[in-house]
C-alpha atoms as a printed R data frame, in Angstrom:
    type eleno elety resid chain resno       x       y       z
1   ATOM     1    CA   MET     A     1 -16.220 -19.989  -3.849
2   ATOM     2    CA   GLN     A     2 -18.429 -17.034  -5.182
3   ATOM     3    CA   LYS     A     3 -17.042 -13.869  -5.959
4   ATOM     4    CA   LEU     A     4 -17.188 -10.868  -3.278
5   ATOM     5    CA   GLU     A     5 -17.668  -7.402  -5.007
6   ATOM     6    CA   ILE     A     6 -18.696  -4.236  -3.358
7   ATOM     7    CA   ILE     A     7 -19.684  -1.373  -5.295
8   ATOM     8    CA   ASN     A     8 -18.045   1.728  -4.668
9   ATOM     9    CA   THR     A     9 -19.598   5.066  -2.898
10  ATOM    10    CA   VAL     A    10 -18.874   8.387  -1.972
11  ATOM    11    CA   ASP     A    11 -17.531   6.498   1.071
12  ATOM    12    CA   THR     A    12 -16.569   3.348   0.495
13  ATOM    13    CA   PRO     A    13 -14.007   1.622  -2.088
14  ATOM    14    CA   TYR     A    14 -14.388  -0.685  -4.771
15  ATOM    15    CA   LEU     A    15 -13.666  -4.299  -4.054
16  ATOM    16    CA   LEU     A    16 -13.369  -7.612  -6.377
17  ATOM    17    CA   LEU     A    17 -12.563 -11.127  -4.749
18  ATOM    18    CA   ASP     A    18 -12.244 -13.591  -7.607
19  ATOM    19    CA   LYS     A    19 -10.558 -16.200  -7.105
20  ATOM    20    CA   GLU     A    20 -12.133 -17.874 -10.239
21  ATOM    21    CA   GLY     A    21 -11.027 -15.144 -12.505
22  ATOM    22    CA   ASN     A    22  -7.848 -14.739 -10.157
23  ATOM    23    CA   LYS     A    23  -8.576 -10.989  -9.342
24  ATOM    24    CA   PHE     A    24  -8.133  -9.191  -6.160
25  ATOM    25    CA   GLU     A    25  -8.242  -5.305  -5.988
26  ATOM    26    CA   ILE     A    26  -9.394  -2.424  -3.998
27  ATOM    27    CA   SER     A    27  -9.421   1.094  -5.259
28  ATOM    28    CA   GLY     A    28 -11.052   4.309  -4.069
29  ATOM    29    CA   ARG     A    29 -11.621   6.310  -0.833
30  ATOM    30    CA   SER     A    30 -12.030   4.140   2.738
31  ATOM    31    CA   LEU     A    31 -14.069   6.381   5.422
32  ATOM    32    CA   PRO     A    32 -16.977   3.795   5.925
33  ATOM    33    CA   GLU     A    33 -19.063   5.274   9.047
34  ATOM    34    CA   ASP     A    34 -18.618   1.164  10.493
35  ATOM    35    CA   SER     A    35 -15.355   0.226   9.031
36  ATOM    36    CA   PHE     A    36 -15.832  -3.043  10.827
37  ATOM    37    CA   GLY     A    37 -18.588  -3.528   9.634
38  ATOM    38    CA   PHE     A    38 -17.884  -2.838   5.887
39  ATOM    39    CA   PHE     A    39 -14.926  -4.945   6.313
40  ATOM    40    CA   ALA     A    40 -15.918  -8.017   7.933
41  ATOM    41    CA   PRO     A    41 -17.529  -9.984   5.141
42  ATOM    42    CA   ILE     A    42 -14.245  -8.898   3.229
43  ATOM    43    CA   HIS     A    43 -12.095 -10.579   6.146
44  ATOM    44    CA   LYS     A    44 -14.283 -13.892   6.081
45  ATOM    45    CA   TRP     A    45 -14.248 -14.057   2.585
46  ATOM    46    CA   LEU     A    46 -10.243 -14.144   2.666
47  ATOM    47    CA   GLU     A    47 -10.080 -16.552   5.787
48  ATOM    48    CA   GLU     A    48 -11.754 -18.882   3.311
49  ATOM    49    CA   TYR     A    49  -9.651 -18.368   0.262
50  ATOM    50    CA   VAL     A    50  -6.250 -18.735   2.230
51  ATOM    51    CA   LYS     A    51  -7.569 -22.145   3.224
52  ATOM    52    CA   THR     A    52  -7.092 -23.014  -0.895
53  ATOM    53    CA   PRO     A    53  -5.690 -20.195  -2.381
54  ATOM    54    CA   ASN     A    54  -4.969 -19.789  -6.027
55  ATOM    55    CA   PRO     A    55  -1.153 -20.865  -7.133
56  ATOM    56    CA   LYS     A    56  -0.780 -17.030  -7.880
57  ATOM    57    CA   THR     A    57  -2.620 -13.742  -5.652
58  ATOM    58    CA   GLU     A    58  -1.917 -10.373  -6.507
59  ATOM    59    CA   MET     A    59  -3.446  -8.184  -4.614
60  ATOM    60    CA   VAL     A    60  -4.003  -5.071  -6.216
61  ATOM    61    CA   MET     A    61  -4.735  -1.748  -4.120
62  ATOM    62    CA   HIS     A    62  -5.095   1.389  -5.432
63  ATOM    63    CA   LEU     A    63  -6.702   3.953  -2.699
64  ATOM    64    CA   ASP     A    64  -6.975   7.612  -2.993
65  ATOM    65    CA   TYR     A    65  -7.635   8.356   0.808
66  ATOM    66    CA   PHE     A    66  -8.627   5.731   3.609
67  ATOM    67    CA   ASN     A    67  -8.966   6.824   7.745
68  ATOM    68    CA   SER     A    68  -7.235   5.140  10.643
69  ATOM    69    CA   SER     A    69 -10.035   2.215  11.062
70  ATOM    70    CA   SER     A    70  -9.774   1.840   7.174
71  ATOM    71    CA   ALA     A    71  -5.992   1.236   7.572
72  ATOM    72    CA   ARG     A    72  -6.124  -0.905  10.069
73  ATOM    73    CA   ASN     A    73  -8.573  -3.620   8.596
74  ATOM    74    CA   ILE     A    74  -6.481  -3.190   5.017
75  ATOM    75    CA   VAL     A    75  -3.959  -4.219   7.031
76  ATOM    76    CA   GLU     A    76  -5.848  -6.956   8.516
77  ATOM    77    CA   MET     A    77  -6.774  -8.220   5.146
78  ATOM    78    CA   LEU     A    78  -3.009  -8.673   4.181
79  ATOM    79    CA   PHE     A    79  -1.899 -10.423   7.359
80  ATOM    80    CA   ILE     A    80  -4.582 -12.791   6.457
81  ATOM    81    CA   LEU     A    81  -3.277 -13.335   2.879
82  ATOM    82    CA   GLU     A    82   0.070 -13.977   4.447
83  ATOM    83    CA   LYS     A    83  -1.334 -17.419   5.577
84  ATOM    84    CA   ILE     A    84  -0.544 -18.201   1.867
85  ATOM    85    CA   ASN     A    85   3.330 -18.042   2.858
86  ATOM    86    CA   ASP     A    86   2.769 -21.495   4.667
87  ATOM    87    CA   THR     A    87   1.690 -22.775   1.504
88  ATOM    88    CA   ASP     A    88   3.169 -23.662  -2.169
89  ATOM    89    CA   ASN     A    89   1.327 -20.783  -3.543
90  ATOM    90    CA   ASP     A    90   2.380 -17.441  -4.352
91  ATOM    91    CA   VAL     A    91   1.191 -14.206  -2.820
92  ATOM    92    CA   GLU     A    92   2.245 -10.450  -3.734
93  ATOM    93    CA   VAL     A    93   0.689  -7.204  -2.681
94  ATOM    94    CA   THR     A    94   0.608  -4.027  -5.985
95  ATOM    95    CA   TRP     A    95   0.181  -0.708  -3.833
96  ATOM    96    CA   LEU     A    96  -0.690   1.845  -6.972
97  ATOM    97    CA   TYR     A    97  -0.828   5.317  -6.454
98  ATOM    98    CA   ASN     A    98  -1.228   8.131  -8.379
99  ATOM    99    CA   LYS     A    99   1.657  10.555  -9.740
100 ATOM   100    CA   GLY     A   100   2.363  13.309  -6.697
101 ATOM   101    CA   ASP     A   101   0.437  11.952  -4.268
102 ATOM   102    CA   ASP     A   102   3.082  11.227  -1.965
103 ATOM   103    CA   VAL     A   103   0.646  10.522   0.871
104 ATOM   104    CA   MET     A   104  -0.491   7.671  -0.524
105 ATOM   105    CA   LYS     A   105   3.087   6.376  -1.765
106 ATOM   106    CA   GLY     A   106   3.831   6.963   2.176
107 ATOM   107    CA   ARG     A   107   1.391   5.129   3.351
108 ATOM   108    CA   GLY     A   108   1.699   1.807   0.556
109 ATOM   109    CA   GLU     A   109   5.390   1.790   2.616
110 ATOM   110    CA   GLU     A   110   3.994   2.053   5.913
111 ATOM   111    CA   VAL     A   111   1.795  -0.980   5.460
112 ATOM   112    CA   SER     A   112   4.668  -2.690   3.147
113 ATOM   113    CA   SER     A   113   7.083  -2.293   6.479
114 ATOM   114    CA   VAL     A   114   4.027  -4.038   8.775
115 ATOM   115    CA   VAL     A   115   3.214  -7.290   6.791
116 ATOM   116    CA   GLU     A   116   5.587 -10.116   5.500
117 ATOM   117    CA   LEU     A   117   4.605 -10.562   1.743
118 ATOM   118    CA   PRO     A   118   6.267  -9.088  -1.337
119 ATOM   119    CA   PHE     A   119   5.208  -5.987  -1.940
120 ATOM   120    CA   GLU     A   120   5.151  -3.160  -4.473
121 ATOM   121    CA   VAL     A   121   4.365   0.399  -4.427
122 ATOM   122    CA   ARG     A   122   4.354   1.664  -7.774
123 ATOM   123    CA   CYS     A   123   3.500   5.192  -9.358
124 ATOM   124    CA   ILE     A   124   0.723   4.966 -11.876
């Protein structure tokens, strides 16, 4: 499975989905003009990945800011990863936020409350 890497811009986050390297991360700001268009290939990649996931998948999320349409798409990413729960493989989410950024800490806690995944909200 070919990795998906999207280099960040002022309005879009960095993203790496790499099955072979076992790296799954999204970071930065997410304010794309067309949020659903931006996230569509990400959702498609994840749908393929969950059919034959790695034994352990850790999605690392370190977002500085995201708008409401990005929030829906970020949660959808995690809903897709929930499908791994039906296999003998492990999946977990690590939500990183910067010290003093109570808004992103709170957003991580909100996201964790709507998904059924092991989820750690951690200050860095």
